[in-house]
N, CA, C and O atoms as a Tinker XYZ file with bonds, in Angstrom:
   444  protein
     1  N     30.805000   19.428000  -74.556000    73     2
     2  CA    31.929000   20.412000  -74.673000    64     1     3
     3  C     31.852000   21.103000  -75.505000    63     2     4     5
     4  O     32.128000   20.958000  -76.696000    81     3
     5  N     31.378000   22.116000  -74.830000    73     3     6
     6  CA    31.063000   23.586000  -75.770000    64     5     7
     7  C     32.340000   23.605000  -77.478000    63     6     8     9
     8  O     33.480000   23.175000  -77.302000    81     7
     9  N     31.927000   24.129000  -78.947000    73     7    10
    10  CA    33.234000   24.580000  -79.099000    64     9    11
    11  C     33.683000   25.929000  -78.843000    63    10    12    13
    12  O     32.977000   26.838000  -78.406000    81    11
    13  N     34.878000   25.995000  -79.139000    73    11    14
    14  CA    35.519000   27.046000  -79.232000    64    13    15
    15  C     35.007000   27.899000  -78.498000    63    14    16    17
    16  O     35.015000   28.085000  -77.281000    81    15
    17  N     34.242000   28.759000  -79.949000    73    15    18
    18  CA    33.899000   29.743000  -80.655000    64    17    19
    19  C     32.449000   30.511000  -79.098000    63    18    20    21
    20  O     32.164000   31.569000  -78.536000    81    19
    21  N     32.064000   29.183000  -79.121000    73    19    22
    22  CA    30.724000   29.325000  -77.984000    64    21    23
    23  C     30.915000   29.651000  -76.625000    63    22    24    25
    24  O     30.234000   30.377000  -75.901000    81    23
    25  N     32.355000   28.752000  -76.285000    73    23    26
    26  CA    32.775000   28.860000  -74.700000    64    25    27
    27  C     33.132000   30.837000  -74.622000    63    26    28    29
    28  O     32.646000   31.523000  -73.723000    81    27
    29  N     33.964000   31.383000  -75.647000    73    27    30
    30  CA    34.286000   32.360000  -75.987000    64    29    31
    31  C     33.717000   33.060000  -75.298000    63    30    32    33
    32  O     34.124000   33.658000  -74.302000    81    31
    33  N     31.899000   33.039000  -76.152000    73    31    34
    34  CA    31.304000   33.211000  -75.549000    64    33    35
    35  C     30.390000   33.820000  -74.499000    63    34    36    37
    36  O     29.812000   34.881000  -74.263000    81    35
    37  N     30.571000   32.499000  -73.945000    73    35    38
    38  CA    30.092000   31.804000  -72.381000    64    37    39
    39  C     31.119000   33.054000  -71.399000    63    38    40    41
    40  O     30.809000   34.055000  -70.755000    81    39
    41  N     32.115000   32.535000  -71.628000    73    39    42
    42  CA    33.155000   33.319000  -70.820000    64    41    43
    43  C     32.924000   34.904000  -70.425000    63    42    44    45
    44  O     32.822000   35.321000  -69.272000    81    43
    45  N     32.838000   36.024000  -72.118000    73    43    46
    46  CA    31.318000   36.941000  -72.227000    64    45    47
    47  C     30.565000   37.148000  -70.970000    63    46    48    49
    48  O     30.612000   37.992000  -70.075000    81    47
    49  N     29.736000   35.914000  -71.243000    73    47    50
    50  CA    28.851000   35.702000  -70.392000    64    49    51
    51  C     28.914000   35.775000  -68.488000    63    50    52    53
    52  O     28.304000   36.049000  -67.454000    81    51
    53  N     29.570000   35.521000  -68.806000    73    51    54
    54  CA    30.328000   35.075000  -67.145000    64    53    55
    55  C     29.976000   36.803000  -66.857000    63    54    56    57
    56  O     29.004000   37.374000  -66.363000    81    55
    57  N     31.340000   37.309000  -67.456000    73    55    58
    58  CA    32.377000   38.204000  -66.871000    64    57    59
    59  C     31.077000   39.458000  -66.999000    63    58    60    61
    60  O     31.320000   40.620000  -66.672000    81    59
    61  N     30.100000   39.156000  -67.364000    73    59    62
    62  CA    28.765000   39.814000  -67.693000    64    61    63
    63  C     28.158000   39.916000  -66.771000    63    62    64    65
    64  O     27.643000   41.032000  -66.687000    81    63
    65  N     27.858000   39.022000  -65.675000    73    63    66
    66  CA    26.830000   38.537000  -64.382000    64    65    67
    67  C     27.492000   39.090000  -63.774000    63    66    68    69
    68  O     27.143000   38.357000  -62.849000    81    67
    69  N     28.287000   39.829000  -63.255000    73    67    70
    70  CA    29.066000   40.374000  -62.280000    64    69    71
    71  C     28.697000   41.985000  -62.330000    63    70    72    73
    72  O     28.855000   42.886000  -61.507000    81    71
    73  N     27.918000   41.929000  -64.173000    73    71    74
    74  CA    27.143000   43.235000  -63.168000    64    73    75
    75  C     28.542000   44.881000  -63.724000    63    74    76    77
    76  O     28.179000   45.970000  -63.279000    81    75
    77  N     30.104000   44.906000  -64.705000    73    75    78
    78  CA    30.731000   45.460000  -64.758000    64    77    79
    79  C     30.555000   47.024000  -65.785000    63    78    80    81
    80  O     30.306000   47.221000  -66.974000    81    79
    81  N     30.892000   48.109000  -64.348000    73    79    82
    82  CA    30.688000   49.488000  -65.044000    64    81    83
    83  C     31.672000   48.701000  -66.197000    63    82    84    85
    84  O     31.314000   48.151000  -67.239000    81    83
    85  N     32.927000   48.837000  -65.678000    73    83    86
    86  CA    33.998000   48.153000  -67.243000    64    85    87
    87  C     34.711000   46.745000  -67.436000    63    86    88    89
    88  O     35.148000   45.975000  -66.581000    81    87
    89  N     34.693000   46.644000  -68.816000    73    87    90
    90  CA    34.916000   45.431000  -68.770000    64    89    91
    91  C     35.819000   45.587000  -70.271000    63    90    92    93
    92  O     35.712000   46.188000  -71.340000    81    91
    93  N     37.155000   44.239000  -69.314000    73    91    94
    94  CA    38.330000   44.544000  -69.936000    64    93    95
    95  C     38.906000   43.757000  -71.268000    63    94    96    97
    96  O     39.270000   42.620000  -70.967000    81    95
    97  N     39.056000   44.030000  -72.466000    73    95    98
    98  CA    38.856000   41.926000  -72.872000    64    97    99
    99  C     40.101000   42.004000  -73.568000    63    98   100   101
   100  O     40.377000   42.927000  -74.335000    81    99
   101  N     40.898000   40.989000  -73.292000    73    99   102
   102  CA    42.749000   41.051000  -74.127000    64   101   103
   103  C     42.457000   39.275000  -75.391000    63   102   104   105
   104  O     42.540000   38.063000  -75.197000    81   103
   105  N     42.047000   40.347000  -76.818000    73   103   106
   106  CA    42.072000   39.691000  -78.286000    64   105   107
   107  C     40.688000   38.730000  -77.583000    63   106   108   109
   108  O     40.765000   37.741000  -76.855000    81   107
   109  N     40.031000   39.105000  -77.860000    73   107   110
   110  CA    38.828000   38.513000  -77.395000    64   109   111
   111  C     38.022000   37.535000  -79.214000    63   110   112   113
   112  O     37.089000   36.734000  -79.274000    81   111
   113  N     38.856000   38.068000  -80.306000    73   111   114
   114  CA    39.025000   37.250000  -81.049000    64   113   115
   115  C     39.666000   36.414000  -81.658000    63   114   116   117
   116  O     39.307000   36.040000  -82.774000    81   115
   117  N     40.938000   35.860000  -80.950000    73   115   118
   118  CA    41.961000   34.350000  -81.485000    64   117   119
   119  C     40.765000   33.782000  -81.108000    63   118   120   121
   120  O     39.802000   33.993000  -80.371000    81   119
   121  N     41.341000   32.711000  -82.159000    73   119   122
   122  CA    41.604000   31.278000  -82.487000    64   121   123
   123  C     38.795000   31.748000  -82.821000    63   122   124   125
   124  O     37.980000   30.853000  -82.599000    81   123
   125  N     38.607000   32.392000  -83.033000    73   123   126
   126  CA    37.811000   32.485000  -84.023000    64   125   127
   127  C     37.201000   32.877000  -84.895000    63   126   128   129
   128  O     37.338000   34.049000  -85.246000    81   127
   129  N     36.042000   31.750000  -85.740000    73   127   130
   130  CA    35.886000   31.787000  -87.347000    64   129   131
   131  C     35.475000   33.088000  -87.733000    63   130   132   133
   132  O     35.441000   33.845000  -86.762000    81   131
   133  N     35.054000   33.775000  -89.127000    73   131   134
   134  CA    34.573000   35.350000  -89.085000    64   133   135
   135  C     33.680000   35.194000  -89.081000    63   134   136   137
   136  O     33.196000   36.235000  -89.525000    81   135
   137  N     32.670000   34.323000  -88.802000    73   135   138
   138  CA    30.776000   34.135000  -88.478000    64   137   139
   139  C     31.293000   34.285000  -86.721000    63   138   140   141
   140  O     30.675000   35.023000  -85.954000    81   139
   141  N     32.259000   33.630000  -86.367000    73   139   142
   142  CA    31.986000   34.002000  -84.844000    64   141   143
   143  C     32.544000   35.464000  -84.852000    63   142   144   145
   144  O     31.609000   36.184000  -84.501000    81   143
   145  N     33.414000   36.052000  -85.046000    73   143   146
   146  CA    34.188000   37.338000  -84.851000    64   145   147
   147  C     33.154000   38.586000  -84.767000    63   146   148   149
   148  O     33.135000   39.574000  -84.032000    81   147
   149  N     31.867000   37.922000  -86.350000    73   147   150
   150  CA    30.788000   39.253000  -86.347000    64   149   151
   151  C     29.758000   39.347000  -85.278000    63   150   152   153
   152  O     29.197000   40.350000  -84.837000    81   151
   153  N     29.593000   37.806000  -84.880000    73   151   154
   154  CA    28.643000   37.803000  -82.613000    64   153   155
   155  C     29.743000   38.399000  -82.369000    63   154   156   157
   156  O     29.534000   39.574000  -82.071000    81   155
   157  N     30.638000   38.164000  -82.363000    73   155   158
   158  CA    31.413000   38.864000  -81.048000    64   157   159
   159  C     31.331000   40.048000  -81.066000    63   158   160   161
   160  O     30.640000   40.524000  -80.165000    81   159
   161  N     32.088000   41.205000  -82.238000    73   159   162
   162  CA    31.139000   42.580000  -82.712000    64   161   163
   163  C     29.723000   42.362000  -82.544000    63   162   164   165
   164  O     29.338000   43.118000  -81.651000    81   163
   165  N     28.868000   41.738000  -82.956000    73   163   166
   166  CA    28.083000   42.212000  -82.068000    64   165   167
   167  C     27.650000   42.049000  -80.367000    63   166   168   169
   168  O     27.057000   42.759000  -79.555000    81   167
   169  N     27.921000   41.491000  -80.357000    73   167   170
   170  CA    28.258000   41.357000  -78.702000    64   169   171
   171  C     28.862000   42.420000  -78.285000    63   170   172   173
   172  O     28.248000   43.185000  -77.541000    81   171
   173  N     29.918000   42.643000  -78.592000    73   171   174
   174  CA    30.097000   44.274000  -78.031000    64   173   175
   175  C     29.619000   45.189000  -77.812000    63   174   176   177
   176  O     29.670000   45.843000  -76.770000    81   175
   177  N     28.794000   45.499000  -79.240000    73   175   178
   178  CA    28.221000   46.457000  -79.780000    64   177   179
   179  C     27.787000   46.915000  -78.706000    63   178   180   181
   180  O     28.181000   47.795000  -77.940000    81   179
   181  N     26.266000   45.694000  -78.739000    73   179   182
   182  CA    25.856000   45.204000  -76.787000    64   181   183
   183  C     25.758000   46.093000  -75.679000    63   182   184   185
   184  O     25.098000   46.920000  -75.049000    81   183
   185  N     27.048000   45.281000  -75.844000    73   183   186
   186  CA    27.258000   45.734000  -73.516000    64   185   187
   187  C     27.860000   46.896000  -74.704000    63   186   188   189
   188  O     28.224000   46.185000  -75.641000    81   187
   189  N     28.030000   47.844000  -74.944000    73   187   190
   190  CA    28.521000   48.699000  -75.294000    64   189   191
   191  C     27.537000   49.921000  -74.908000    63   190   192   193
   192  O     27.746000   50.717000  -73.993000    81   191
   193  N     26.247000   49.920000  -75.915000    73   191   194
   194  CA    24.818000   49.933000  -75.890000    64   193   195
   195  C     24.495000   49.965000  -74.242000    63   194   196   197
   196  O     24.484000   51.123000  -73.824000    81   195
   197  N     24.313000   49.268000  -73.535000    73   195   198
   198  CA    24.960000   48.836000  -72.075000    64   197   199
   199  C     24.928000   49.789000  -71.189000    63   198   200   201
   200  O     24.134000   49.800000  -70.248000    81   199
   201  N     25.829000   50.711000  -71.425000    73   199   202
   202  CA    26.701000   51.616000  -71.138000    64   201   203
   203  C     27.879000   51.089000  -70.283000    63   202   204   205
   204  O     28.398000   51.376000  -69.204000    81   203
   205  N     28.057000   50.181000  -71.275000    73   203   206
   206  CA    29.209000   49.285000  -69.762000    64   205   207
   207  C     31.134000   49.364000  -70.794000    63   206   208   209
   208  O     31.374000   48.939000  -71.924000    81   207
   209  N     31.803000   49.844000  -70.111000    73   207   210
   210  CA    32.601000   51.051000  -70.889000    64   209   211
   211  C     33.712000   49.034000  -71.304000    63   210   212   213
   212  O     33.835000   47.964000  -70.707000    81   211
   213  N     34.161000   49.584000  -72.506000    73   211   214
   214  CA    34.972000   48.250000  -73.351000    64   213   215
   215  C     36.777000   48.503000  -73.647000    63   214   216   217
   216  O     37.327000   48.942000  -74.657000    81   215
   217  N     37.232000   48.149000  -72.661000    73   215   218
   218  CA    38.820000   48.377000  -73.478000    64   217   219
   219  C     39.068000   46.841000  -74.027000    63   218   220   221
   220  O     38.585000   45.725000  -73.837000    81   219
   221  N     40.046000   47.410000  -74.773000    73   219   222
   222  CA    39.301000   46.208000  -75.738000    64   221   223
   223  C     41.278000   46.319000  -76.261000    63   222   224   225
   224  O     41.862000   47.321000  -76.673000    81   223
   225  N     41.786000   45.092000  -76.061000    73   223   226
   226  CA    43.867000   44.718000  -76.729000    64   225   227
   227  C     43.543000   43.860000  -78.340000    63   226   228   229
   228  O     44.112000   42.776000  -78.461000    81   227
   229  N     43.045000   44.130000  -79.008000    73   227   230
   230  CA    42.928000   42.991000  -79.971000    64   229   231
   231  C     43.826000   43.660000  -80.970000    63   230   232   233
   232  O     44.379000   44.759000  -80.915000    81   231
   233  N     43.845000   42.239000  -82.390000    73   231   234
   234  CA    44.869000   42.502000  -83.743000    64   233   235
   235  C     44.089000   42.368000  -84.322000    63   234   236   237
   236  O     44.501000   42.535000  -85.470000    81   235
   237  N     43.014000   42.132000  -84.339000    73   235   238
   238  CA    41.571000   42.035000  -85.672000    64   237   239
   239  C     41.130000   43.170000  -86.249000    63   238   240   241
   240  O     40.000000   43.566000  -85.963000    81   239
   241  N     41.848000   43.807000  -87.056000    73   239   242
   242  CA    41.306000   45.203000  -87.163000    64   241   243
   243  C     39.927000   45.716000  -87.434000    63   242   244   245
   244  O     39.419000   46.755000  -87.012000    81   243
   245  N     39.122000   44.282000  -88.659000    73   243   246
   246  CA    37.234000   44.353000  -88.310000    64   245   247
   247  C     37.083000   44.814000  -86.940000    63   246   248   249
   248  O     36.562000   45.897000  -86.673000    81   247
   249  N     37.447000   44.161000  -86.233000    73   247   250
   250  CA    36.707000   44.080000  -85.052000    64   249   251
   251  C     36.858000   45.197000  -84.577000    63   250   252   253
   252  O     35.981000   45.678000  -83.860000    81   251
   253  N     38.063000   45.900000  -84.880000    73   251   254
   254  CA    38.906000   47.635000  -83.896000    64   253   255
   255  C     37.440000   48.561000  -84.517000    63   254   256   257
   256  O     36.415000   49.095000  -84.094000    81   255
   257  N     38.153000   48.314000  -85.748000    73   255   258
   258  CA    37.540000   49.063000  -86.213000    64   257   259
   259  C     35.954000   49.870000  -86.515000    63   258   260   261
   260  O     35.442000   50.980000  -86.369000    81   259
   261  N     35.572000   48.385000  -87.069000    73   259   262
   262  CA    34.333000   48.084000  -86.209000    64   261   263
   263  C     33.972000   48.601000  -85.467000    63   262   264   265
   264  O     32.976000   49.278000  -85.722000    81   263
   265  N     34.629000   48.640000  -83.805000    73   263   266
   266  CA    32.990000   48.934000  -82.796000    64   265   267
   267  C     34.364000   50.129000  -81.685000    63   266   268   269
   268  O     34.281000   50.547000  -80.530000    81   267
   269  N     34.877000   50.210000  -82.183000    73   267   270
   270  CA    35.666000   51.020000  -81.560000    64   269   271
   271  C     34.799000   53.166000  -81.704000    63   270   272   273
   272  O     34.143000   53.683000  -82.608000    81   271
   273  N     35.298000   53.744000  -80.321000    73   271   274
   274  CA    34.515000   55.223000  -81.347000    64   273   275
   275  C     35.872000   55.330000  -80.385000    63   274   276   277
   276  O     35.349000   55.512000  -79.286000    81   275
   277  N     36.996000   55.324000  -80.208000    73   275   278
   278  CA    38.368000   55.848000  -79.910000    64   277   279
   279  C     39.418000   54.406000  -79.800000    63   278   280   281
   280  O     39.063000   53.546000  -78.993000    81   279
   281  N     40.952000   54.118000  -80.779000    73   279   282
   282  CA    41.528000   53.560000  -80.885000    64   281   283
   283  C     43.006000   54.573000  -80.503000    63   282   284   285
   284  O     43.210000   55.755000  -80.777000    81   283
   285  N     44.014000   53.429000  -79.666000    73   283   286
   286  CA    45.239000   54.044000  -79.350000    64   285   287
   287  C     45.694000   52.616000  -80.162000    63   286   288   289
   288  O     44.981000   51.649000  -80.429000    81   287
   289  N     47.292000   52.855000  -80.488000    73   287   290
   290  CA    47.764000   51.768000  -81.861000    64   289   291
   291  C     49.029000   52.086000  -80.859000    63   290   292   293
   292  O     49.538000   53.196000  -80.703000    81   291
   293  N     49.412000   50.885000  -80.226000    73   291   294
   294  CA    50.729000   50.661000  -80.115000    64   293   295
   295  C     52.045000   49.857000  -80.570000    63   294   296   297
   296  O     52.109000   48.630000  -80.651000    81   295
   297  N     53.112000   50.783000  -80.858000    73   295   298
   298  CA    54.456000   49.922000  -81.322000    64   297   299
   299  C     55.502000   49.611000  -80.369000    63   298   300   301
   300  O     55.965000   50.349000  -79.500000    81   299
   301  N     55.691000   48.879000  -80.543000    73   299   302
   302  CA    56.917000   48.248000  -79.219000    64   301   303
   303  C     57.421000   48.697000  -77.567000    63   302   304   305
   304  O     58.507000   48.878000  -77.015000    81   303
   305  N     55.333000   48.783000  -76.972000    73   303   306
   306  CA    55.233000   49.258000  -76.059000    64   305   307
   307  C     54.864000   50.798000  -76.358000    63   306   308   309
   308  O     54.759000   51.428000  -75.306000    81   307
   309  N     54.620000   51.634000  -77.610000    73   307   310
   310  CA    54.853000   52.930000  -77.261000    64   309   311
   311  C     53.785000   53.220000  -77.863000    63   310   312   313
   312  O     53.514000   52.682000  -78.937000    81   311
   313  N     53.132000   53.954000  -77.394000    73   311   314
   314  CA    51.752000   55.311000  -77.757000    64   313   315
   315  C     52.339000   55.204000  -78.564000    63   314   316   317
   316  O     53.564000   55.100000  -78.497000    81   315
   317  N     51.356000   55.187000  -80.114000    73   315   318
   318  CA    52.775000   55.958000  -81.507000    64   317   319
   319  C     50.742000   57.170000  -82.115000    63   318   320   321
   320  O     50.906000   58.178000  -82.803000    81   319
   321  N     49.616000   56.863000  -81.801000    73   319   322
   322  CA    48.622000   57.497000  -82.709000    64   321   323
   323  C     47.137000   57.134000  -81.400000    63   322   324   325
   324  O     46.832000   56.110000  -80.790000    81   323
   325  N     46.548000   58.503000  -81.428000    73   323   326
   326  CA    45.399000   57.733000  -80.900000    64   325   327
   327  C     43.501000   58.773000  -81.227000    63   326   328   329
   328  O     43.607000   59.977000  -80.992000    81   327
   329  N     42.972000   58.605000  -81.396000    73   327   330
   330  CA    41.822000   58.585000  -82.140000    64   329   331
   331  C     40.954000   58.123000  -82.507000    63   330   332   333
   332  O     40.602000   57.131000  -81.869000    81   331
   333  N     40.016000   58.559000  -83.817000    73   331   334
   334  CA    38.869000   58.070000  -84.132000    64   333   335
   335  C     39.549000   56.702000  -85.872000    63   334   336   337
   336  O     40.392000   56.550000  -86.755000    81   335
   337  N     38.172000   56.070000  -85.155000    73   335   338
   338  CA    39.079000   55.043000  -86.239000    64   337   339
   339  C     39.425000   55.462000  -87.737000    63   338   340   341
   340  O     40.149000   55.043000  -88.640000    81   339
   341  N     38.703000   56.304000  -87.566000    73   339   342
   342  CA    39.100000   57.021000  -89.371000    64   341   343
   343  C     40.569000   57.607000  -89.039000    63   342   344   345
   344  O     41.642000   57.222000  -89.504000    81   343
   345  N     40.269000   58.886000  -87.892000    73   343   346
   346  CA    41.734000   59.058000  -87.833000    64   345   347
   347  C     42.795000   57.671000  -87.682000    63   346   348   349
   348  O     43.942000   57.952000  -88.030000    81   347
   349  N     42.646000   56.537000  -87.322000    73   347   350
   350  CA    43.588000   56.003000  -86.822000    64   349   351
   351  C     44.147000   55.535000  -89.157000    63   350   352   353
   352  O     45.125000   55.414000  -89.895000    81   351
   353  N     43.095000   55.497000  -89.164000    73   351   354
   354  CA    43.029000   54.283000  -90.520000    64   353   355
   355  C     44.840000   55.484000  -91.392000    63   354   356   357
   356  O     45.837000   54.853000  -91.740000    81   355
   357  N     44.798000   56.958000  -91.525000    73   355   358
   358  CA    44.438000   57.639000  -92.188000    64   357   359
   359  C     46.483000   57.970000  -91.267000    63   358   360   361
   360  O     47.475000   58.285000  -91.924000    81   359
   361  N     46.468000   57.835000  -90.327000    73   359   362
   362  CA    47.990000   58.150000  -89.345000    64   361   363
   363  C     49.209000   57.599000  -90.023000    63   362   364   365
   364  O     49.435000   56.389000  -89.992000    81   363
   365  N     50.029000   58.472000  -90.656000    73   363   366
   366  CA    51.002000   58.019000  -90.469000    64   365   367
   367  C     51.785000   57.132000  -90.333000    63   366   368   369
   368  O     52.103000   56.244000  -91.124000    81   367
   369  N     52.475000   57.558000  -88.280000    73   367   370
   370  CA    52.653000   56.535000  -88.134000    64   369   371
   371  C     51.949000   55.025000  -88.567000    63   370   372   373
   372  O     52.356000   54.165000  -89.347000    81   371
   373  N     50.678000   55.087000  -87.691000    73   371   374
   374  CA    49.949000   53.674000  -87.292000    64   373   375
   375  C     50.809000   52.873000  -89.411000    63   374   376   377
   376  O     51.524000   51.891000  -89.615000    81   375
   377  N     50.425000   53.555000  -90.077000    73   375   378
   378  CA    50.194000   52.743000  -91.594000    64   377   379
   379  C     52.186000   52.548000  -91.429000    63   378   380   381
   380  O     52.357000   51.342000  -91.253000    81   379
   381  N     54.197000   53.586000  -91.431000    73   379   382
   382  CA    54.424000   52.686000  -91.071000    64   381   383
   383  C     55.208000   52.287000  -89.750000    63   382   384   385
   384  O     56.378000   51.941000  -89.587000    81   383
   385  N     54.584000   52.388000  -89.224000    73   383   386
   386  CA    54.553000   51.072000  -88.658000    64   385   387
   387  C     54.119000   49.687000  -88.175000    63   386   388   389
   388  O     54.648000   48.870000  -87.421000    81   387
   389  N     52.507000   49.707000  -89.150000    73   387   390
   390  CA    52.496000   48.061000  -89.345000    64   389   391
   391  C     52.320000   47.497000  -91.558000    63   390   392   393
   392  O     52.344000   46.439000  -92.187000    81   391
   393  N     52.147000   49.139000  -91.936000    73   391   394
   394  CA    52.185000   48.254000  -92.928000    64   393   395
   395  C     53.956000   49.325000  -93.623000    63   394   396   397
   396  O     53.813000   49.966000  -94.663000    81   395
   397  N     55.004000   49.340000  -93.100000    73   395   398
   398  CA    56.542000   49.880000  -93.516000    64   397   399
   399  C     56.464000   51.681000  -93.827000    63   398   400   401
   400  O     55.757000   52.568000  -93.349000    81   399
   401  N     57.045000   51.678000  -94.374000    73   399   402
   402  CA    57.632000   53.301000  -94.938000    64   401   403
   403  C     56.086000   53.389000  -96.056000    63   402   404   405
   404  O     55.709000   52.645000  -96.962000    81   403
   405  N     55.542000   54.553000  -95.511000    73   403   406
   406  CA    54.297000   54.803000  -96.398000    64   405   407
   407  C     54.885000   55.927000  -98.415000    63   406   408   409
   408  O     55.232000   57.063000  -98.740000    81   407
   409  N     54.658000   54.741000  -99.007000    73   407   410
   410  CA    54.433000   55.123000 -100.443000    64   409   411
   411  C     53.217000   55.554000 -101.546000    63   410   412   413
   412  O     52.022000   55.509000 -101.257000    81   411
   413  N     53.764000   55.994000 -102.904000    73   411   414
   414  CA    52.087000   56.725000 -103.063000    64   413   415
   415  C     51.010000   55.209000 -103.526000    63   414   416   417
   416  O     49.874000   55.515000 -103.886000    81   415
   417  N     51.288000   53.940000 -103.518000    73   415   418
   418  CA    51.369000   53.064000 -103.504000    64   417   419
   419  C     50.211000   52.307000 -102.204000    63   418   420   421
   420  O     49.050000   51.901000 -102.168000    81   419
   421  N     51.086000   52.410000 -101.497000    73   419   422
   422  CA    51.030000   51.993000 -100.046000    64   421   423
   423  C     49.440000   52.061000 -100.353000    63   422   424   425
   424  O     49.033000   52.780000 -101.265000    81   423
   425  N     48.130000   50.917000  -99.184000    73   423   426
   426  CA    47.562000   51.533000  -99.060000    64   425   427
   427  C     46.968000   51.800000  -97.277000    63   426   428   429
   428  O     47.502000   51.443000  -96.227000    81   427
   429  N     45.708000   52.545000  -97.509000    73   427   430
   430  CA    45.471000   52.953000  -96.170000    64   429   431
   431  C     44.974000   51.541000  -94.786000    63   430   432   433
   432  O     45.551000   50.568000  -95.271000    81   431
   433  N     44.498000   51.186000  -93.890000    73   431   434
   434  CA    44.349000   50.485000  -93.740000    64   433   435
   435  C     43.067000   50.268000  -93.586000    63   434   436   437
   436  O     42.627000   51.417000  -93.545000    81   435
   437  N     42.355000   49.703000  -93.495000    73   435   438
   438  CA    40.811000   49.636000  -93.694000    64   437   439
   439  C     40.098000   48.417000  -92.512000    63   438   440   441
   440  O     40.429000   47.553000  -91.700000    81   439
   441  N     39.219000   48.912000  -92.956000    73   439   442
   442  CA    38.203000   47.726000  -91.713000    64   441   443
   443  C     37.732000   46.169000  -92.325000    63   442   444
   444  O     37.103000   45.390000  -91.609000    81   443
């Protein structure tokens, strides 16, 4: 039996075998260790560079901010922000939703 991280990468390979134009990934980093997440980031980057559109639903901000051209942020099922990773990192609505009220001491969301 393959280790969990290898199983996840194999699932991506199977999905790519159909030569999709669009790939929807729902929480692909769930259960992966940091090294496996780094491998996943590289793989998703390669997929994107091959011209396949990737729609990513993910809570791992390192992955989201490291690979995304555009980010849409949902809070309680409603869109609260959309923009580049840099725009999202500094968006007051995103900071408030995920970190609480912004104060001068609240950190920006970083990748």
